[in-house]
C-alpha positions in Angstrom: -228.6 -184.5 -89.6 -229.2 -180.8 -89.3 -232.4 -179.8 -87.5 -233.7 -176.2 -87.8 -236.1 -174.8 -85.3 -237.9 -171.7 -86.4 -239.3 -169.4 -83.7 -241.3 -166.3 -84.8 -241.7 -163.6 -82.1 -243.1 -160.1 -81.5 -242.4 -158.0 -78.4 -242.0 -161.0 -76.1 -238.3 -161.1 -75.0 -238.8 -162.8 -71.7 -240.9 -165.6 -73.1 -238.6 -166.1 -76.1 -235.5 -166.4 -73.8 -237.3 -169.1 -71.7 -238.3 -171.0 -74.9 -234.7 -170.7 -76.2 -233.3 -171.9 -72.9 -235.6 -174.9 -72.9 -234.6 -175.9 -76.5 -230.9 -175.5 -75.8 -231.1 -177.5 -72.5 -233.0 -180.4 -74.1 -231.3 -183.6 -75.1 -229.7 -182.9 -78.4 -227.8 -186.2 -78.8 -230.1 -187.3 -81.6 -229.0 -184.5 -83.9 -225.6 -183.8 -85.4 -226.3 -180.1 -85.6 -229.0 -177.7 -84.5 -229.9 -174.4 -86.0 -232.4 -172.1 -84.2 -233.8 -169.3 -86.5 -235.6 -166.6 -84.5 -237.7 -164.2 -86.6 -238.4 -160.9 -84.9 -241.5 -159.8 -86.6 -241.1 -156.0 -86.4 -240.8 -155.6 -82.6 -240.2 -151.8 -81.9 -237.2 -152.9 -79.8 -235.2 -156.0 -80.7 -236.4 -158.9 -78.6 -233.0 -160.6 -78.4 -229.4 -159.6 -78.8 -228.4 -160.3 -82.4 -225.0 -161.4 -81.3 -225.2 -165.2 -81.0 -224.6 -166.6 -77.5 -221.6 -168.7 -76.8 -222.7 -172.2 -77.8 -221.1 -175.5 -78.7 -220.0 -175.5 -82.4 -222.8 -177.8 -83.4 -225.5 -175.3 -82.3 -226.2 -172.0 -84.1 -228.7 -169.3 -83.3 -229.6 -166.7 -85.9 -231.9 -163.7 -85.5 -233.7 -162.2 -88.5 -235.6 -159.0 -88.1 -238.3 -158.0 -90.5 -241.1 -155.4 -90.7 -244.2 -156.6 -88.9 -246.2 -158.9 -91.2 -247.7 -161.3 -88.8 -246.8 -164.7 -87.5 -247.4 -166.6 -90.7 -245.1 -164.4 -92.7 -242.5 -164.7 -89.9 -242.7 -168.5 -90.0 -242.4 -168.5 -93.8 -239.3 -166.2 -93.6 -237.8 -168.5 -91.0 -238.5 -171.6 -93.1 -236.9 -170.1 -96.2 -233.8 -169.0 -94.1 -233.5 -172.5 -92.5 -230.8 -174.9 -93.6 -232.0 -178.0 -91.9 -233.2 -181.3 -93.4 -236.0 -181.1 -91.0 -237.7 -177.8 -89.9 -239.6 -177.6 -86.7 -241.8 -174.6 -85.7 -242.2 -173.4 -82.2 -244.1 -170.4 -80.8 -242.1 -168.0 -78.6 -243.9 -169.1 -75.4 -243.4 -172.9 -75.6 -241.3 -174.6 -73.0 -240.2 -177.9 -74.5 -239.6 -181.1 -72.5 -236.0 -182.4 -72.3 -236.8 -185.2 -74.8 -238.6 -183.0 -77.3 -235.8 -182.9 -80.0 -234.9 -186.6 -79.6 -238.5 -187.8 -79.8 -239.3 -185.6 -82.8 -236.3 -186.8 -84.7 -237.1 -190.4 -83.7 -240.5 -190.0 -85.2 -239.0 -188.6 -88.5 -236.6 -191.5 -88.7 -239.2 -194.1 -88.2 -241.5 -192.6 -90.8 -239.4 -190.5 -93.3 -241.3 -187.8 -95.2 -244.0 -187.5 -92.5 -245.2 -184.1 -91.4 -245.5 -184.0 -87.6 
């Protein structure tokens, strides 16, 4: 199962990197593949290097830059760019616990079609 995590951001590189690190260090055994879609919502300077970091092949990180339109538009842009069967939204300042991905996917598997 491909899980997509969409993270909209604006001018918060330090917070974003901490959020991304917490996602990538969480237990990902419950998913076959993970896609992280970061939407930079018009930051004057890019908030993250657009070259993807060196990651295991089952994990991809994509960065999309757009003109500033607000967080809702950035979430929508990320959603439409996502490839996952499940799309999860995070803010750029959220540090997830190690079991975040596994618990989220477990909830979806126990109640398919549920919005969490």
